[in-house]
C-alpha positions in Angstrom: 72.4 -14.9 -3.4 73.7 -13.7 -0.1 73.3 -10.0 1.0 75.4 -8.0 3.4 73.7 -6.4 6.4 76.7 -6.4 8.7 75.3 -4.5 11.7 77.9 -5.8 14.2 77.6 -2.9 16.5 73.9 -2.9 16.4 73.4 -6.5 16.8 70.9 -7.2 14.0 71.0 -9.8 11.2 69.2 -9.4 7.8 65.5 -9.9 7.9 64.2 -13.3 6.9 61.8 -11.5 4.5 64.8 -10.1 2.4 66.5 -13.5 2.5 63.6 -15.3 1.3 63.2 -12.8 -1.5 66.7 -13.7 -2.6 66.3 -17.3 -2.6 66.6 -19.1 -6.0 64.2 -21.8 -7.0 66.8 -24.0 -8.5 69.3 -23.6 -5.6 71.0 -27.1 -5.1 71.3 -26.4 -1.3 67.5 -26.8 -1.1 67.9 -30.6 -0.8 67.6 -33.6 -2.8 63.8 -33.5 -2.7 63.7 -30.5 -5.0 65.2 -32.4 -8.0 64.8 -36.1 -6.6 63.8 -37.6 -9.9 66.5 -37.5 -12.7 65.6 -37.0 -16.3 64.5 -40.2 -17.9 67.3 -39.9 -20.6 70.0 -39.8 -17.9 71.7 -43.2 -17.6 71.1 -45.1 -14.4 74.8 -45.0 -13.4 75.2 -41.2 -14.1 71.9 -40.6 -12.1 73.2 -42.5 -9.2 76.4 -40.4 -9.1 74.5 -37.2 -9.4 71.9 -38.2 -6.6 74.7 -39.1 -4.3 76.7 -35.9 -5.2 73.5 -33.8 -4.7 72.9 -35.3 -1.3 76.5 -34.6 -0.3 76.3 -31.1 -1.6 73.0 -30.3 0.3 74.9 -31.7 3.5 77.7 -29.2 2.9 80.3 -31.9 2.0 81.3 -30.3 -1.2 84.8 -31.8 -1.5 83.1 -35.3 -1.5 80.4 -34.2 -3.8 82.6 -32.7 -6.5 84.2 -35.8 -8.1 80.7 -37.5 -8.3 79.1 -34.4 -9.8 82.1 -34.0 -12.2 81.5 -37.6 -13.4 77.9 -36.9 -13.9 78.4 -33.7 -15.7 80.9 -35.2 -18.1 78.4 -37.7 -19.1 75.4 -35.4 -19.3 76.4 -31.7 -19.6 72.9 -30.9 -21.0 71.2 -32.0 -17.8 70.3 -28.7 -16.1 70.1 -30.0 -12.6 73.4 -31.8 -12.8 75.0 -28.6 -14.2 73.6 -26.5 -11.4 75.0 -28.8 -8.7 78.3 -29.2 -10.4 78.8 -25.4 -10.6 77.8 -25.0 -7.0 80.4 -27.5 -6.0 83.0 -25.9 -8.1 82.2 -22.6 -6.6 82.1 -23.9 -3.1 85.6 -25.4 -3.5 87.0 -22.2 -5.0 87.1 -23.2 -8.7 85.4 -20.1 -9.7 86.6 -19.9 -13.4 85.4 -23.5 -13.9 82.1 -22.6 -12.2 81.6 -19.6 -14.5 82.2 -21.7 -17.5 79.3 -24.0 -16.6 77.0 -20.9 -15.8 78.0 -19.3 -19.0 76.5 -22.4 -20.9 73.4 -22.3 -18.7 72.8 -18.6 -19.4 73.3 -19.2 -23.0 70.9 -22.1 -23.1 68.2 -20.2 -20.9 68.7 -16.5 -21.7 65.5 -15.6 -20.0 66.3 -17.3 -16.6 66.6 -14.6 -13.8 68.0 -17.1 -11.4 70.8 -18.2 -13.7 71.9 -14.7 -14.5 71.7 -13.8 -10.7 73.9 -16.9 -10.1 76.4 -15.9 -12.7 76.4 -12.4 -11.4 77.4 -13.6 -8.1 80.1 -15.7 -9.3 81.4 -12.8 -11.4 81.5 -10.6 -8.3 83.3 -13.2 -6.3 86.0 -13.6 -9.1 86.5 -9.8 -9.0 84.7 -8.9 -12.1 82.2 -6.3 -10.9 81.6 -4.8 -14.3 80.5 -8.2 -15.5 78.4 -8.8 -12.6 76.6 -5.4 -13.0 76.0 -6.1 -16.6 74.1 -9.2 -15.9 71.9 -7.4 -13.3 71.3 -4.6 -15.7 70.4 -7.0 -18.5 67.7 -8.5 -16.2 66.4 -5.0 -15.3 66.2 -4.2 -19.0 64.1 -7.3 -19.5 61.6 -5.8 -16.9 62.8 -7.8 -13.8 62.2 -5.4 -10.7 62.5 -8.1 -8.1 63.8 -7.3 -4.6 66.7 -9.8 -5.0 67.8 -8.1 -8.1 67.7 -4.6 -6.6 69.7 -5.5 -3.4 72.3 -7.6 -5.4 73.0 -4.5 -7.7 73.2 -2.1 -4.7 75.6 -4.5 -2.9 77.8 -4.5 -6.1 77.7 -0.7 -6.4 78.7 -0.3 -2.8 81.5 -2.7 -3.1 82.7 -0.9 -6.2 82.9 2.3 -4.2 79.7 3.9 -5.4 78.1 3.9 -2.1 75.7 7.0 -2.7 74.5 5.4 -6.0 73.8 2.2 -4.0 71.8 4.2 -1.5 69.9 6.0 -4.3 69.0 2.8 -5.9 67.6 1.3 -2.7 65.6 4.5 -2.1 64.2 4.1 -5.6 63.3 0.6 -4.6 61.3 1.8 -1.6 59.0 3.8 -3.9 58.6 0.8 -6.4 58.3 -1.8 -3.6 56.6 -0.1 -0.6 55.8 -3.5 1.0 59.6 -4.1 1.2 60.4 -0.6 2.5 61.6 -2.0 6.0 64.0 -4.5 4.4 65.4 -2.0 2.1 66.1 0.6 4.8 67.9 -2.1 6.8 69.9 -2.8 3.7 70.7 0.9 3.5 71.6 0.7 7.2 74.0 -2.1 6.5 75.7 -0.1 3.8 76.2 2.9 6.0 77.5 0.6 8.8 80.2 -0.8 6.6 81.3 2.5 5.4 81.6 3.9 9.0 78.9 6.5 8.1 77.1 5.9 11.4 76.1 9.5 12.0 73.7 9.1 9.1 71.9 6.1 10.7 69.7 7.6 13.2 68.1 10.0 10.6 67.8 7.3 8.1 66.0 5.1 10.6 63.6 7.9 11.6 62.6 8.1 7.9 62.3 4.5 7.7 59.9 4.2 10.7 57.7 6.9 9.2 57.4 4.6 6.2 57.3 1.2 8.0 56.5 1.8 11.7 55.6 -1.8 12.5 59.2 -3.1 12.0 60.9 -3.7 15.4 64.3 -4.0 13.7 64.0 -0.4 12.4 63.4 0.9 16.0 66.2 -1.2 17.4 68.6 0.1 14.9 67.5 3.7 15.6 67.8 3.7 19.3 71.1 2.1 19.1 72.4 4.6 16.5 71.2 7.4 18.8 73.0 5.8 21.8 76.2 5.3 19.8 76.3 9.0 18.8 75.6 10.1 22.5 72.1 11.1 22.1 71.1 9.3 25.2 68.0 11.1 26.0 66.5 10.6 22.5 67.6 7.0 22.7 65.7 6.5 25.8 62.6 8.2 24.4 62.8 6.1 21.3 63.0 2.9 23.4 60.0 3.9 25.5 57.9 4.8 22.4 58.7 1.4 20.9 57.7 -0.4 24.0 54.3 1.5 23.9 53.8 0.8 20.3 54.6 -2.9 20.6 53.3 -3.6 24.0 56.7 -4.8 25.3 58.1 -4.5 28.7 55.7 -2.8 31.2 53.5 -1.5 28.4 50.1 -3.2 28.1 48.9 -4.3 24.6 46.8 -1.8 23.1 48.5 1.2 24.6 49.8 3.7 22.2 48.0 4.3 19.0 44.7 2.8 20.0 44.8 0.1 17.4 46.4 -2.7 19.5 49.8 -4.3 19.2 50.9 -4.6 15.6 51.4 -8.1 14.2 54.9 -7.6 12.9 55.7 -11.1 11.9 59.1 -10.4 13.3 60.7 -11.2 16.7 60.3 -8.7 19.4 62.9 -8.0 22.1 62.9 -10.7 24.7 62.1 -8.2 27.4 61.7 -4.6 26.1 63.3 -2.1 23.9 64.5 -0.3 27.0 66.3 -3.4 28.2 67.9 -3.8 24.7 69.1 -0.2 24.9 70.6 -1.0 28.5 72.2 -4.1 26.9 73.7 -1.9 24.1 75.2 0.5 26.8 76.6 -2.5 28.7 78.2 -3.9 25.8 79.9 -0.6 25.2 81.3 -0.7 28.7 78.8 2.0 29.8 77.4 0.1 32.8 76.4 3.2 34.6 74.0 4.3 31.7 72.6 0.7 31.7 71.9 1.0 35.4 70.4 4.3 35.0 67.8 3.0 32.6 66.9 -0.1 34.5 67.0 0.8 38.2 64.0 3.2 38.1 62.0 0.4 36.2 62.9 -2.0 38.9 61.9 0.3 41.6 58.4 0.9 39.9 58.1 -3.1 39.5 58.2 -2.8 35.7 61.3 -5.0 35.2 60.9 -8.7 34.5 63.1 -11.5 36.2 65.9 -11.9 33.8 66.8 -8.2 33.3 66.3 -7.8 37.2 69.0 -10.5 37.7 71.3 -8.8 35.2 70.7 -5.5 36.9 71.5 -7.1 40.2 74.8 -8.4 38.9 75.8 -5.0 37.5 75.0 -3.3 40.9 77.0 -5.7 42.8 79.8 -5.7 40.3 80.2 -1.9 40.6 80.2 -1.9 44.4 76.7 -0.5 44.8 75.9 -2.9 47.6 72.9 -1.1 49.1 71.0 -0.8 45.9 71.9 -4.3 44.9 70.7 -5.7 48.2 67.4 -3.8 47.9 66.9 -5.1 44.4 67.5 -8.6 45.5 65.0 -8.4 48.3 62.4 -7.0 45.8 63.1 -9.9 43.5 62.7 -12.5 46.3 59.3 -10.9 47.3 58.1 -11.1 43.7 59.8 -14.3 42.6 60.5 -16.4 45.8 61.2 -19.5 43.7 63.9 -18.0 41.5 67.2 -19.8 42.1 69.2 -17.0 40.7 67.7 -14.4 43.0 68.8 -16.5 46.0 72.2 -16.8 44.4 72.5 -13.0 44.3 71.4 -12.8 47.9 74.2 -15.2 48.7 76.6 -12.8 46.7 75.5 -9.9 48.8 76.3 -11.8 52.0 79.5 -13.0 50.6 80.5 -9.4 49.7 79.8 -8.6 53.4 82.0 -11.6 54.4 79.1 -13.2 56.2 79.8 -16.7 54.9 77.2 -18.5 57.1 74.5 -16.3 55.5 76.0 -16.7 52.1 76.0 -20.5 52.5 72.3 -20.6 53.5 71.3 -18.6 50.5 73.5 -20.7 48.1 72.0 -23.9 49.6 68.5 -22.5 48.9 69.6 -21.6 45.3 70.8 -25.1 44.8 67.5 -26.5 46.1 65.6 -24.4 43.5 68.1 -24.7 40.6 70.0 -27.9 41.0 71.2 -27.9 37.4 72.8 -24.5 37.6 76.6 -25.0 37.5 77.4 -21.5 38.7 75.2 -21.8 41.7 76.8 -25.1 42.6 80.2 -23.7 42.4 79.2 -20.8 44.6 78.0 -23.2 47.2 81.3 -25.2 47.1 83.4 -22.0 47.4 81.3 -21.0 50.4 81.8 -24.4 52.1 85.5 -24.0 51.6 85.8 -20.3 52.5 83.5 -20.7 55.6 85.7 -23.5 56.8 88.8 -21.2 56.3 87.2 -18.4 58.4 86.9 -20.7 61.5 89.6 -21.3 64.0 91.9 -24.0 62.9 90.8 -26.7 65.3 87.1 -26.2 64.5 87.7 -26.2 60.7 88.5 -29.8 60.6 85.5 -30.9 62.5 83.3 -28.7 60.3 84.9 -30.2 57.2 84.0 -33.6 58.4 80.5 -32.9 58.8 80.3 -31.2 55.5 82.4 -33.5 53.5 79.5 -35.5 52.0 77.7 -32.3 51.1 80.9 -31.0 49.4 81.4 -34.2 47.5 77.7 -34.1 46.3 78.1 -30.5 45.2 81.4 -31.3 43.3 80.2 -34.3 41.5 77.0 -32.5 40.4 78.9 -29.4 39.3 81.5 -31.5 37.4 78.7 -32.7 35.1 77.5 -29.1 34.6 80.4 -26.9 33.7 82.3 -26.6 30.4 85.7 -27.9 29.9 86.9 -24.3 29.1 85.6 -23.1 32.4 89.0 -22.9 34.0 87.9 -20.9 37.0 85.1 -23.4 37.7 87.7 -26.3 37.5 89.9 -24.5 40.0 87.1 -24.5 42.5 86.3 -28.1 41.8 89.9 -28.9 42.3 89.8 -27.3 45.9 86.4 -28.9 46.5 87.4 -32.4 45.5 90.6 -32.1 47.5 88.7 -31.1 50.7 86.2 -33.8 50.1 89.1 -36.3 50.0 89.0 -37.2 46.2 92.5 -36.4 45.4 92.4 -38.0 41.9 89.5 -35.9 40.6 91.1 -32.8 42.4 94.3 -33.4 40.3 92.3 -33.7 37.2 90.5 -30.5 37.8 93.6 -28.5 38.8 95.1 -29.8 35.5 92.2 -28.5 33.5 92.4 -25.1 35.4 96.2 -24.9 34.5 95.2 -24.2 30.9 94.5 -20.6 32.0 97.6 -18.6 32.1 96.3 -16.6 35.2 95.5 -19.6 37.1 98.4 -21.9 35.9 100.8 -21.3 38.7 98.3 -22.0 41.5 96.7 -24.8 39.8 99.9 -26.7 39.1 101.1 -26.2 42.5 97.9 -27.5 43.9 98.0 -30.5 41.4 101.4 -31.3 42.5 100.3 -31.4 46.2 97.5 -33.9 45.2 99.9 -36.3 43.5 102.2 -35.9 46.5 99.4 -37.0 48.9 98.6 -39.9 46.6 102.1 -41.0 46.8 102.8 -40.2 43.1 106.1 -38.7 43.6 107.1 -38.5 40.0 104.1 -36.7 38.9 104.2 -34.2 41.7 107.9 -33.4 41.0 107.2 -33.2 37.3 104.6 -30.5 37.9 106.9 -28.5 40.2 110.0 -28.8 37.8 107.8 -27.6 35.0 106.7 -24.5 37.1 110.4 -23.9 37.9 111.2 -23.7 34.3 108.3 -21.4 33.6 108.5 -19.2 36.6 112.2 -19.2 37.7 111.9 -16.1 39.7 108.7 -17.0 41.7 109.1 -17.3 45.4 106.1 -19.6 45.7 107.3 -22.1 43.2 110.9 -22.0 44.6 109.5 -22.6 48.2 107.2 -25.4 47.0 109.7 -27.3 45.1 112.2 -26.8 47.8 109.8 -28.2 50.4 109.0 -31.1 48.2 112.5 -32.1 47.8 113.0 -31.9 51.7 110.0 -33.9 52.3 111.5 -36.7 50.3 115.0 -36.1 51.5 116.3 -35.5 47.9 118.9 -33.0 46.8 118.7 -31.0 50.1 121.5 -28.5 49.1 119.2 -27.5 46.1 116.2 -27.6 48.4 117.9 -25.1 50.8 118.9 -22.8 47.9 115.4 -22.6 46.6 113.7 -21.9 50.0 116.4 -19.3 50.7 115.5 -17.7 47.4 111.9 -17.6 48.4 112.7 -16.1 51.8 114.9 -13.4 50.3 111.8 -12.2 48.3 109.5 -12.5 51.3 111.5 -12.7 54.7 108.5 -12.7 57.0 106.5 -15.4 55.2 105.6 -18.1 57.8 105.3 -20.9 55.2 108.8 -20.1 53.8 110.2 -19.9 57.3 108.8 -23.3 58.0 110.3 -24.7 54.7 113.6 -23.7 55.7 113.4 -25.0 59.1 112.4 -28.3 57.7 115.1 -28.4 55.2 117.7 -27.8 57.9 116.0 -30.5 60.0 116.4 -33.0 57.2 120.0 -32.0 56.9 120.5 -32.6 60.7 121.1 -29.2 61.5 118.7 -29.0 64.5 119.8 -25.7 66.1 119.2 -23.8 62.9 116.0 -25.6 62.3 114.7 -24.7 65.7 115.4 -21.0 65.1 113.4 -20.9 61.8 110.6 -22.9 63.1 110.1 -20.8 66.2 109.9 -17.8 63.8 107.4 -19.6 61.7 105.1 -20.4 64.6 105.1 -16.9 65.8 103.8 -15.9 62.4 101.4 -18.8 62.0 100.7 -20.0 65.6 97.7 -22.4 64.6 99.1 -24.0 61.7 99.2 -27.8 62.5 101.9 -28.7 60.1 104.3 -26.1 61.4 103.6 -27.1 64.8 104.3 -30.7 64.0 107.5 -29.7 62.3 108.7 -27.8 65.5 107.7 -30.8 67.6 109.8 -33.1 65.5 112.7 -30.8 65.8 112.3 -30.5 69.7 112.1 -34.3 69.7 115.4 -34.6 67.8 117.1 -32.0 70.0 116.2 -34.1 73.2 113.5 -31.6 74.4 110.8 -34.3 74.8 108.5 -32.4 77.2 108.3 -29.3 74.9 107.9 -31.7 71.9 104.9 -33.4 73.5 103.3 -30.0 74.3 103.8 -28.7 70.8 102.7 -32.0 69.1 99.5 -32.0 71.2 98.8 -28.4 70.0 99.3 -29.6 66.3 96.7 -32.3 67.1 94.2 -30.0 68.5 94.4 -27.7 65.5 93.6 -30.5 63.1 96.9 -32.0 62.3 97.4 -35.6 60.9 95.9 -37.5 63.8 97.3 -40.9 62.9 100.9 -39.7 62.5 100.8 -37.4 65.4 99.3 -40.0 67.8 102.0 -42.3 66.8 104.8 -39.9 67.7 103.0 -39.0 70.9 102.8 -42.6 72.0 106.4 -42.9 71.6 107.4 -39.7 73.5 104.8 -39.6 76.4 106.2 -42.6 78.4 109.7 -41.2 78.1 108.5 -37.8 79.1 106.4 -39.2 82.1 109.5 -41.2 83.2 111.5 -38.0 83.3 109.0 -36.3 85.5 
């Protein structure tokens, strides 16, 4: 029998005690060992079919088990174990009427069996026959059965039939008759109130429950969350602190409270404390300020453990409370200097202040302490990339050459740690692998990132650029044409495809049209000005190309690609001296050394001869 404690808002599942009270001794899901020896009167072939079907049923493979169990049941309908397995498989596959037929016979053959009537009651309820289900349960009660499983099953049926108050009354009666099960019964009542959206009644009910069964942590958790849900924040915090004192959780020392030591509840306590659980409830309800208000004073008093401290740090930094977040991080590092995530948060503080060198130092320390933490690895990769971007263009390439091996090591390690669905992580890996020179893996990661609608545009553009650098022209163009279909009005897509066509000297009229579309949307964009200048150069329209490329250089004076384009236009226009000067600048700012030096070797003798 399954019971329904659906405390979705309060984050609790039904107590194992109540579940075990409901377990049936002849439940086929219990495994083949429970009925491993068939009746000696069962023929060998039938026994073999049944044993195999029983094993499949226990493994959850009911569709495979059903034909085997059907065969066994047809041969031996009087064998109780076979009949039980057969009806279980029928019910699991949705053949409720047939399952009821089998159970009717079992109840008829064993009228005093509580478990058989409970099983039939469950099948009747599933088939919509609530009256029949209740009749079976009441028959058992009339026979003197007062088991907890029977009580809860009847209450569930009453509630589902719209008789919620009667269900609650029945469970209250059960508390008086079964005081040792009071906590479980109150939790079942809480589940009913939750399902019926009668949440205002939860906190008073749990106060009553705690008075009867004070050593059940689950009752305290439901109460403090119910109080918080109703806006009684002061009472909720007081209840959480009282629970921490009682159970010795959080900063409370064992034995504090009632003088009798910490109760042996036989039930899991919160991982940290009841106050932390309350803060978690607030955070899940998007009330981060209330979560912070609970945890920050505890942190300042040194009462908060590492995990909730890390969580608090994320909340502070995520809500822009940099000073408080930074102070918390320093407290954590003083207390837990080997905590990788504390160093990670220190890096976040520096990153938020745009001190990328300090951020990188902290992230490197975090990786040293937590090498198998994918998020820490990704943060280090990002810092390496962004720190490079923040330097002057000429120094950037030199810095990248020194860090390339480090970047590759981090990327390879992170790739083994992050999940396929972590699209943001794959986007960072794409940039990292590209900067490290592994274009193949960069393209693969950009492809995975493109599954995210928000990242798709940028990811596919970057993927196309990787293919282009690899000489995979068809793949590069395919990505861009797909983007053009998906984002026909996007300026960046239009510019990138137009530039790609110009680079390959393909369909230059279409390339010009698309780049002009991009410029119309953003007339001062240096990259778009460069693209149009390059299209015009490819068309042999050097005067127009020169005009747009000079504008582009004025916007982005240290971009090596734009400088190279301008140098090539000057060369084509016969202005060799100016071309040499501009191409040397492109080389100094990290342009393609092999290509630029080749052009300069061609130009410099002629320029020297002119002088």
